[in-house]
C-alpha positions, 0 to 999 in steps of 0.5 A, spaced: 135 092 240 139 086 242 135 081 238 135 085 232 143 086 232 143 078 233 139 077 227 142 082 223 149 079 225 146 072 223 143 075 216 150 078 214 154 071 217 150 066 212 150 069 205 149 062 201 143 061 204 140 067 201 144 066 194 142 065 188 142 059 184 148 057 179 149 055 172 155 051 171 159 051 165 164 046 163 167 046 157 173 048 153 177 054 150 170 055 146 167 057 153 173 059 157 175 065 151 181 063 148 185 068 145 180 074 148 178 077 155 175 072 160 169 078 161 168 078 153 167 070 152 159 068 152 159 065 159 160 071 162 156 075 157 151 070 160 152 072 167 151 079 165 144 078 161 141 074 167 142 080 171 140 085 166 133 081 165 133 079 173 134 072 173 137 070 180 142 066 177 149 067 177 155 063 172 160 059 174 165 058 168 169 052 170 172 052 162 179 050 161 183 050 154 183 044 150 180 040 156 176 033 153 171 029 156 175 025 160 178 032 163 171 035 164 168 028 167 174 028 173 173 035 175 165 034 175 163 031 181 168 036 185 165 042 181 158 040 183 159 039 191 162 046 190 157 050 186 151 046 188 148 048 181 141 048 179 143 048 172 149 045 168 152 047 161 156 042 158 160 044 153 165 039 151 168 034 146 171 038 141 178 037 142 176 029 142 173 029 136 179 033 133 184 028 136 180 023 133 179 020 141 174 014 141 167 016 141 165 010 145 169 013 151 167 020 149 159 018 150 161 014 156 164 021 159 158 025 157 153 020 159 157 020 166 157 027 167 149 028 165 148 023 170 152 026 175 149 033 174 142 030 175 143 026 180 145 032 184 139 035 182 141 040 177 138 041 170 143 039 164 144 043 157 148 039 153 151 043 147 154 039 141 160 040 136 161 038 130 167 036 126 169 038 118 167 034 113 174 031 112 173 027 118 168 023 114 163 017 117 167 019 125 164 027 123 158 023 122 158 018 128 161 024 132 155 029 131 150 023 132 152 022 138 149 028 142 142 028 140 143 020 142 145 022 149 141 028 150 135 024 149 137 018 153 139 023 158 133 027 158 137 033 158 137 039 154 140 039 147 144 045 143 145 041 137 151 045 135 155 051 139 158 055 134 152 054 130 150 062 129 158 064 127 161 057 124 159 059 116 163 065 117 170 066 117 170 074 119 168 071 126 174 066 127 181 068 130 187 067 125 187 060 127 180 058 124 178 055 130 176 060 136 171 065 135 172 073 135 170 077 141 164 080 136 162 073 135 160 072 142 154 075 143 151 072 137 153 065 140 150 068 147 143 069 144 144 062 140 145 058 147 139 063 151 134 060 146 135 054 148 137 056 156 131 060 157 126 054 159 130 051 164 130 058 167 122 058 169 
């Protein structure tokens, strides 16, 4: 009886050893749920879908509104140590692009994040973004950067996070930048299609 109680106490005191795997999402306002409730954002919906489909994963959403690739890079190493994720979704770059920041620096930051995640043993999904056509050649190079980084870094590429809603104004808030709550399930379905192979 004493042995049974001892084993039971050990099981209860060490939940981390039996916890499921973690998907770490590190992004900006598009993943933080700007303008909507956090539980309505696609990363929260991802957590619910994983549970419904009985995947042994949880979601840690470390996305922050206004985040740049430089900010994400500075936060990633502590996050990897804390969460020890099996999968990392990097959804950054929109703010770099909208501010016209150096694309060379953006690529360097994303590469460093990809390399750090892979070194930590995680599989990586890189969620790309696009800029309006009026950004000219900068927009073209910006978009191409994601494909090149994914190929060189051996990560899964989601070419454009907002692809299922980008052309539909009704799915955006009054600022015409941030998706509404109604858009989040569509974004989740888009992410899910590329994420699913990484879960198996």
